[in-house]
GUDOVEX-217105 format. One line per 10 residues: number of its first residue (from 1); their letters; for each residue x, y, z of N, C-alpha, C. Coordinates in steps of 0.001 Angstrom, whole numbers, plus 500000, padded with zeros to 6 digits. Example, Ala and Ser with C-alpha at 12.3 -4.5 7.8 and 13.67 -1.06 7.14 Angstrom:
// residues 2
1> as> 513190:494310:507800:512300:495500:507800:513200:496700:507800; 512850:497750:507080:513670:498940:507140:512900:500030:507870
// end
This chain:
// residues 274
1> msegrgrtri> 933409:754772:603413:932649:755951:603852:932136:755703:605270; 932407:756586:606180:932020:756384:607564:930666:757016:607830; 930149:756769:609057:928875:757350:609438:929024:758801:609873; 930243:759286:609894:930470:760620:610397:929797:761705:609581; 929421:761405:608345:928798:762421:607493:927356:762686:607898; 926813:761894:608778:925439:762121:609203:924847:760856:609782; 923640:760974:610324:923016:759835:610967:922028:759173:610022; 922016:757865:610049:920989:757112:609354:919959:756666:610390; 918851:756128:609913:917841:755631:610851:918418:754533:611731; 919312:753720:611153:919907:752627:611923:920812:753170:613022
11> saaferlras> 921715:754079:612674:922616:754621:613696:921833:755401:614747; 920773:756089:614326:919939:756822:615286:919261:755862:616261; 918825:754699:615760:918189:753705:616626:919165:753208:617684; 920394:752901:617270:921384:752430:618240:921762:753523:619237; 921805:754760:618795:922109:755865:619716:921020:755998:620774; 919766:755891:620359:918655:755966:621323:918733:754820:622325; 919015:753636:621816:919098:752469:622692:920248:752608:623677; 921391:753061:623186:922560:753221:624055:922263:754232:625160; 921593:755312:624793:921279:756358:625772:920340:755856:626864; 919497:754880:626512:918535:754348:627482:919000:753038:628112
21> gkkafipylm> 920218:752608:627770:920769:751387:628351:920125:750115:627841; 919572:750162:626635:918890:748994:626067:919662:748424:624881; 919264:747232:624459:919871:746569:623316:918844:746414:622197; 919327:746283:620979:918436:746240:619817:917835:744851:619609; 916546:744834:619391:915838:743618:618974:915657:743715:617467; 916286:742783:616737:916295:742830:615272:915695:741534:614726; 914385:741479:614532:913762:740282:613961:913903:740243:612440; 913813:739035:611912:913936:738796:610463:912612:738275:609927; 912229:738772:608763:911080:738252:608015:911503:737976:606581; 910920:736960:605967:911093:736758:604530:909992:737524:603816
31> agdpclettr> 910353:738490:603007:909361:739278:602277:908555:738377:601341; 907237:738454:601453:906382:737678:600559:906049:736288:601035; 906415:735950:602269:906072:734639:602824:904916:734803:603804; 903713:734388:603473:903317:733735:602223:902896:734725:601128; 902744:736009:601516:902406:737046:600538:902843:738390:601116; 902897:739406:600289:903386:740705:600753:902405:741392:601703; 901130:741145:601558:900158:741736:602486:900379:741193:603901; 900636:739894:604005:900932:739311:605313:902235:739868:605865; 903217:740076:604998:904479:740682:605434:904235:742072:606003; 903382:742840:605351:903048:744182:605849:902467:744102:607258
41> erilllercg> 901526:743198:607451:900892:743045:608764:901917:742638:609818; 902854:741781:609427:903852:741298:610389:904870:742381:610740; 905238:743204:609778:906141:744323:610076:905500:745251:611102; 904236:745566:610912:903536:746454:611844:903391:745800:613214; 903160:744485:613241:903097:743757:614510:904447:743812:615223; 905521:743560:614489:906858:743594:615087:907167:744974:615648; 906793:746008:614915:907035:747366:615415:906241:747617:616693; 904977:747209:616716:904155:747397:617925:904746:746662:619123; 905371:745526:618852:905927:744704:619930:907348:745109:620315; 907874:746166:619694:909155:746689:620147:910363:746397:619297
51> adiielgvpf> 910177:745955:618058:911337:745753:617179:912017:747093:616926; 913344:747110:617029:914104:748341:616812:914540:748490:615361; 914843:747379:614727:915251:747308:613323:914648:746017:612790; 914209:745996:611550:913666:744762:610969:914495:744372:609756; 914921:743123:609763:915680:742568:608643:914681:741903:607701; 914702:742314:606450:913725:741829:605476:914436:741003:604414; 914189:739708:604424:914811:738832:603442:914184:739008:602072; 915024:739036:601047:914554:739067:599659:914739:737659:599107; 913672:736993:598676:913784:735582:598294:914716:735346:597117; 915516:734286:597257:916473:733891:596222:916449:732376:596130
61> sdpladgpti> 916656:731853:594938:916512:730412:594703:917652:729575:595268; 918793:730196:595591:919939:729439:596099:920571:730163:597286; 919840:730249:598407:920316:731017:599569:921336:730234:600393; 922609:730388:600071:923665:729548:600626:923807:729660:602138; 923530:730827:602704:923744:731027:604139:922557:730583:604981; 921459:730213:604317:920226:729953:605048:919949:728469:605221; 919386:728147:606384:918998:726786:606678:917642:726447:606098; 917137:725240:606408:915902:724761:605780:914678:725632:606041; 914587:726236:607223:913411:727053:607538:913316:728271:606629; 914419:729002:606490:914399:730208:605656:914422:729841:604175
71> qaaaeralta> 915057:728732:603820:914995:728263:602430:913549:727992:602032; 912809:727332:602920:911402:727026:602628:910581:728311:602515; 910884:729290:603367:910182:730576:603296:910466:731273:601972; 911719:731195:601519:912081:731795:600230:911338:731115:599088; 911210:729798:599165:910486:729060:598123:909019:729479:598081; 908421:729663:599257:907014:730094:599295:906865:731485:598685; 907810:732366:598997:907747:733732:598458:907966:733746:596945; 908912:732945:596477:909159:732873:595033:907945:732308:594305; 907310:731314:594908:906101:730733:594321:904992:731781:594222; 904986:732708:595179:903990:733789:595165:904359:734897:594181
81> gvtlqkvisf> 905506:734745:593502:905897:735716:592482:906667:736917:592994; 907236:736805:594198:907951:737939:594789:909336:738072:594171; 909707:739294:593809:911006:739607:593209:911646:740762:593976; 912923:741017:593686:913609:742147:594305:912876:743452:594007; 912474:743636:592769:911779:744875:592400:910473:745025:593173; 909756:743923:593358:908500:743986:594107:908743:744306:595580; 909843:743785:596139:910140:744071:597548:910536:745536:597728; 911241:746098:596754:911572:747526:596805:910291:748363:596743; 909391:748021:595826:908115:748751:595721:907292:748597:596995; 907314:747403:597554:906611:747132:598811:907148:748018:599932
91> tremrrqtqv> 908475:748163:599995:909086:749003:601031:908652:750453:600878; 908586:750919:599646:908134:752291:599398:906718:752492:599966; 905866:751513:599771:904499:751600:600295:904486:751520:601824; 905374:750678:602394:905437:750536:603850:905818:751840:604526; 906601:752667:603848:907058:753919:604457:905913:754896:604729; 904731:754605:604193:903561:755423:604521:903022:755062:605904; 903443:753897:606411:902895:753393:607667:903914:753269:608788; 905181:753203:608471:906185:752993:609515:907518:753628:609141; 908237:754060:610160:909591:754575:609977:910613:753672:610657; 910212:752462:611038:911165:751528:611641:912264:751222:610623
101> plvfmtyynl> 913529:751193:611035:914604:750886:610081:914412:749509:609437; 914567:749451:608120:914419:748207:607358:915727:747892:606648; 916210:746678:606868:917468:746227:606266:917179:745044:605358; 917547:745150:604096:917398:744021:603177:918514:743008:603425; 918148:741725:603443:919152:740666:603390:918914:739913:602091; 919895:739965:601212:919728:739344:599908:921066:738839:599402; 921054:738229:598245:922273:737652:597671:922716:738460:596456; 924034:738431:596231:924606:739350:595254:924079:739111:593846; 923757:737881:593499:923269:737592:592152:922063:738464:591796; 921164:738655:592752:919976:739480:592500:920360:740936:592263
111> ifkygeerfv> 921306:741435:593049:921735:742833:592901:922512:743013:591601; 923345:742037:591260:924119:742105:590018:923181:742184:588814; 922146:741334:588811:921194:741341:587695:920379:742637:587653; 920069:743157:588818:919282:744394:588901:920132:745599:588511; 921438:745499:588807:922364:746613:588578:922676:747306:589895; 923963:747363:590270:924327:747920:591573:923849:749361:591745; 924132:750197:590753:923766:751613:590879:922255:751775:590955; 921548:751049:590111:920085:751118:590119:919533:750604:591448; 920130:749520:591968:919661:748960:593236:919815:749968:594370; 921005:750541:594495:921247:751499:595581:920297:752680:595467
121> rdaaeagvdg> 920143:753203:594256:919254:754354:594046:917809:754008:594389; 917321:752903:593821:915912:752548:594013:915622:752171:595466; 916533:751406:596071:916331:750986:597460:916322:752189:598391; 917277:753097:598201:917354:754284:599057:916115:755155:598898; 915685:755368:597659:914507:756208:597427:913239:755568:597983; 913218:754231:598040:912045:753531:598574:911999:753572:600098; 913150:753860:600721:913182:753910:602183:913889:752743:602831; 914627:751962:602054:915466:750903:602629:916630:751578:603344; 916984:751078:604520:918024:751723:605322:919387:751061:605206; 919412:749773:604939:920690:749082:604862:920557:747793:604090
131> viipdlppde> 921705:747172:603830:921705:745921:603071:922756:744973:603629; 922373:743705:603730:923272:742614:604108:923331:741664:602925; 924541:741393:602447:924726:740495:601299:925717:739417:601728; 925238:738263:602221:926127:737268:602821:927224:736747:601896; 926955:736721:600588:927939:736150:599659:928785:737221:598966; 928777:738445:599485:929624:739502:598934:930560:740011:600029; 931837:739587:600014:932790:740087:601012:933157:741534:600718; 933539:742291:601730:933858:743708:601512:934990:743929:600518; 935913:742964:600411:937023:743085:599466:936539:743199:598021; 935352:742629:597745:934810:742622:596391:933631:743587:596243
141> agnllrlagq> 933426:744417:597261:932238:745278:597284:932572:746747:597082; 933736:747030:596499:934186:748417:596382:933194:749340:595706; 932641:748901:594582:931705:749764:593858:930420:749964:594646; 929921:748887:595239:928695:748995:596035:928916:749907:597241; 930076:749781:597885:930388:750640:599029:930439:752108:598609; 931032:752357:597463:931111:753732:596966:929716:754294:596699; 928878:753499:596050:927524:753953:595730:926692:754160:596997; 926783:753204:597912:925980:753276:599136:926423:754416:600036; 927695:754783:599949:928225:755815:600820:927988:757224:600353; 927369:757394:599198:927081:758743:598705:926065:759430:599608
151> sgqagkkgnk> 926136:760731:599665:925274:761501:600555:923810:761314:600195; 922991:760957:601196:921570:760744:600970:920794:762044:600921; 919572:761948:600467:918672:763099:600423:917645:762926:601532; 917784:763745:602551:916965:763572:603752:915475:763622:603440; 915087:764410:602479:913671:764537:602159:913072:763252:601635; 913928:762395:601059:913407:761164:600475:913371:760018:601474; 914372:759937:602374:914363:758773:603241:914816:759022:604662; 915122:760216:605023:915462:760491:606405:916880:760127:606781; 917702:759686:605847:919096:759358:606113:919973:760466:605555; 920616:761203:606427:921344:762388:605995:922786:762086:605611
161> grlldtifli> 923323:760957:606050:924745:760739:605865:925129:759904:604671; 924280:758977:604256:924627:758054:603183:923330:757493:602607; 923423:756889:601441:922218:756326:600833:921783:755045:601531; 922724:754118:601739:922411:752850:602398:923523:752489:603364; 923160:751954:604527:924163:751346:605389:924540:749988:604812; 925816:749659:604898:926315:748370:604406:926759:747543:605602; 926159:746376:605745:926386:745534:606916:926986:744213:606449; 928191:743932:606916:928882:742707:606526:928976:741753:607716; 929259:740491:607398:929271:739445:608412:930691:739115:608864; 930847:738964:610173:932084:738456:610759:931774:737085:611339
171> aptsteerir> 932610:736108:611021:932392:734726:611445:933305:734358:612613; 932994:733270:613325:933873:732816:614406:935278:732469:613924; 935418:732167:612638:936726:731807:612077:937521:733022:611604; 936946:734217:611677:937623:735419:611184:938853:735747:612027; 939954:736051:611362:941173:736460:612054:941041:737915:612511; 941976:738355:613358:941938:739744:613816:942061:740708:612642; 942903:740374:611674:943057:741231:610497:941754:741291:609704; 941114:740119:609578:939853:740065:608835:938763:740859:609558; 938745:740748:610854:937766:741498:611644:937908:742993:611389; 939143:743482:611379:939373:744912:611143:938898:745326:609749
181> tvaaacsgfv> 939172:744464:608755:938765:744765:607377:937245:744840:607248; 936568:743838:607802:935106:743784:607690:934461:744919:608480; 934937:745135:609697:934355:746183:610538:934501:747558:609894; 935629:747788:609231:935855:749086:608583:934865:749329:607452; 934430:748253:606786:933496:748384:605663:932045:748504:606117; 931789:748168:607377:930419:748205:607893:930001:749617:608260; 928742:749900:608054:928117:751084:608637:926772:750633:609188; 926258:751372:610153:925025:750942:610807:925342:750045:611978; 925752:748820:611678:926232:747905:612709:927041:746795:612061; 927731:746040:612905:928492:744872:612472:927664:743640:612806
191> yyvsmtgitg> 927575:742706:611866:926796:741477:612066:927767:740356:612420; 927684:739880:613664:928527:738752:614070:927722:737463:613984; 928213:736547:613179:927583:735233:613022:928058:734361:614178; 927145:733921:615020:927519:733268:616270:928142:731892:616088; 928044:731340:614883:928570:729989:614649:928880:729827:613168; 929697:728844:612859:929887:728495:611455:928692:727652:611023; 928329:727745:609760:927195:726964:609275:926108:727861:608730; 924865:727398:608851:923728:728085:608244:922771:728585:609311; 921865:729459:608915:920860:729955:609843:920019:728793:610354; 919570:728935:611606:918722:727907:612184:919474:726838:612939
201> skltidkalq> 920814:726873:612920:921601:725903:613673:921463:726188:615164; 921862:725224:615986:921742:725372:617437:922837:726284:617964; 922454:727217:618804:923378:728208:619345:924143:727649:620532; 925442:727901:620567:926268:727589:621723:926890:728887:622216; 926542:729265:623429:927075:730502:624004:928189:730121:624965; 929416:730350:624559:930558:729924:625361:931614:731021:625407; 932733:730702:626036:933809:731689:626182:934361:732108:624823; 934399:731176:623871:934929:731499:622541:934099:732596:621881; 932780:732516:622029:931912:733544:621455:932188:734896:622114; 932302:734895:623434:932561:736142:624153:933931:736712:623798
211> dhlslirqat> 934929:735834:623654:936272:736293:623289:936266:736934:621903; 935503:736336:620988:935461:736872:619631:934760:738233:619612; 933711:738365:620404:933049:739668:620503:934007:740720:621059; 934854:740310:621991:935847:741240:622548:936820:741703:621472; 937227:740782:620600:938129:741147:619504:937467:742154:618560; 936186:741935:618293:935465:742864:617410:935395:744245:618058; 935120:744279:619342:935008:745570:620038:936346:746306:620086; 937436:745550:620093:938755:746181:620046:939019:746798:618670; 938370:746240:617650:938609:746695:616272:937700:747843:615856; 936562:748007:616532:935599:749029:616102:934733:749472:617268
221> dkpvavgfgv> 934235:750701:617178:933260:751167:618166:931844:751128:617596; 931690:750531:616412:930354:750388:615827:929558:749342:616611; 928239:749466:616663:927428:748467:617361:927615:747078:616741; 927553:746061:617585:927698:744678:617131:926413:743924:617456; 925764:743383:616426:924569:742563:616606:924923:741115:616300; 924353:740200:617071:924655:738777:616920:923441:738050:616370; 923676:737200:615372:922606:736406:614793:923036:734976:614554; 922138:734165:614070:922264:732730:613805:922064:731941:615109; 921040:731114:615148:920859:730169:616246:920053:730655:617432; 919530:731873:617397:918738:732371:618527:917336:731770:618426
231> akaedarilg> 917048:730820:619306:915812:730049:619172:914773:730373:620234; 915214:730942:621355:914281:731179:622459:914697:732416:623240; 913822:732837:624140:914059:734070:624889:915336:733999:625712; 915655:732846:626262:916870:732726:627075:918120:732971:626238; 918135:732466:625000:919257:732761:624087:919381:734266:623888; 918247:734901:623639:918240:736341:623386:918713:737117:624606; 918313:736673:625790:918715:737365:627022:920225:737318:627207; 920813:736135:627020:922255:735980:627220:923028:736809:626197; 922607:736749:624937:923300:737521:623900:923107:739020:624113; 921935:739408:624590:921688:740818:624857:922598:741382:625931
241> diadgvivgs> 923086:740518:626807:924006:740956:627857:925395:741253:627318; 925754:740653:626172:927134:740785:625687:927239:741458:624321; 926105:741712:623662:926121:742355:622340:925239:743600:622365; 925303:744376:621304:924479:745584:621199:923116:745304:620587; 922988:744157:619933:921727:743800:619313:921638:742302:619117; 920417:741796:619056:920174:740366:618866:919262:740190:617659; 919713:739361:616709:918963:739098:615479:918282:737740:615607; 916983:737707:615386:916220:736456:615478:915607:736173:614117; 916010:735061:613496:915560:734750:612153:914716:733500:612058; 915378:732348:611964:914679:731091:611689:913577:730791:612695
251> alvrkfheep> 913838:731042:613980:912837:730726:615004:911559:731527:614789; 911707:732774:614381:910531:733619:614154:909818:733244:612857; 910579:732960:611806:909983:732520:610538:909193:731233:610757; 909769:730318:611545:909096:729047:611841:907821:729286:612645; 907900:730171:613622:906731:730453:614460:905595:731044:613621; 905904:732002:612774:904877:732601:611918:904245:731560:610996; 905050:730616:610511:904542:729625:609559:903747:728523:610249; 904254:728046:611389:903654:726871:612023:902632:727224:613096; 902875:728318:613822:901986:728703:614924:901726:730213:614899; 901112:730720:613834:900930:732179:613718:900161:732794:614877
261> adaerfikel> 899251:732038:615471:898461:732580:616581:899324:732827:617817; 900456:732148:617899:901347:732279:619059:902493:733257:618803; 902539:733826:617597:903690:734654:617211:903828:735898:618079; 902718:736575:618363:902811:737819:619138:903377:737557:620528; 902930:736491:621166:903469:736150:622489:904969:735903:622411; 905395:735164:621392:906811:734838:621218:907640:736103:620991; 907128:737004:620165:907844:738257:619876:908006:739086:621148; 906935:739211:621919:907000:739999:623157:907968:739373:624152; 907995:738056:624178:908918:737340:625065:910369:737639:624695; 910649:737643:623399:911998:737964:622925:912361:739406:623269
271> reai> 911433:740329:623014:911697:741749:623276:912000:741986:624758; 911220:741357:625615:911421:741542:627052:912737:740948:627525; 913206:739921:626823:914433:739237:627245:915695:740008:626892; 915619:740832:625848:916833:741494:625344:917127:742776:626130
// end
């Protein structure tokens, strides 16, 4: 299902940015780290500081794609009793305070246990805009894609074209054929993983990364956001020059946990760099 049936909050955000010559700042938070009230405060802070889209992690006990920083954040959230259902309810409450696009990043086991149809329905009605499932390739996501691509009800969440945007990952090892397959299944934007490995690894910005982004752009006109390894403003600036959006995860989670008083300065620095 393409975005042609209507605009979602995510596609609208990228259209606004493109029209103004800007790139998307997409920070990541772990929902419930250390509690949902703190997550609420941080979402509002990120929006005030210029976040265009916010990626909201749903804690899972075996997060294969995540490095030690986000794994530890997930453990803190799980210890606080945070579940997928609670994060959906939390999002519904957040929609009273913000319309910033919110994208869940979670693992398929949680969605499978919750039920795909129920998840798509509940998430969409709560105001979730998209979903990233690192361990679910598009080849195995047919039912979820069908459910997410159904026409949304604008009165409930402001997305006229589909219930949820589906965002899949393209890796540096992806072949041209694989890139076309993944990009075709994406809506909202394409997530390019800047390196093989886990979140929080050190970023290397080289010709290979730029060449791979060129291949993705040849395969799709959808926006491409780059994540994994963005640790400082200079990383964000360089990636912002070659991508449509920059995703900052582990560095921000670490800053909030270790130096919360310095988080606002760090966020503004990232926003200004992109």
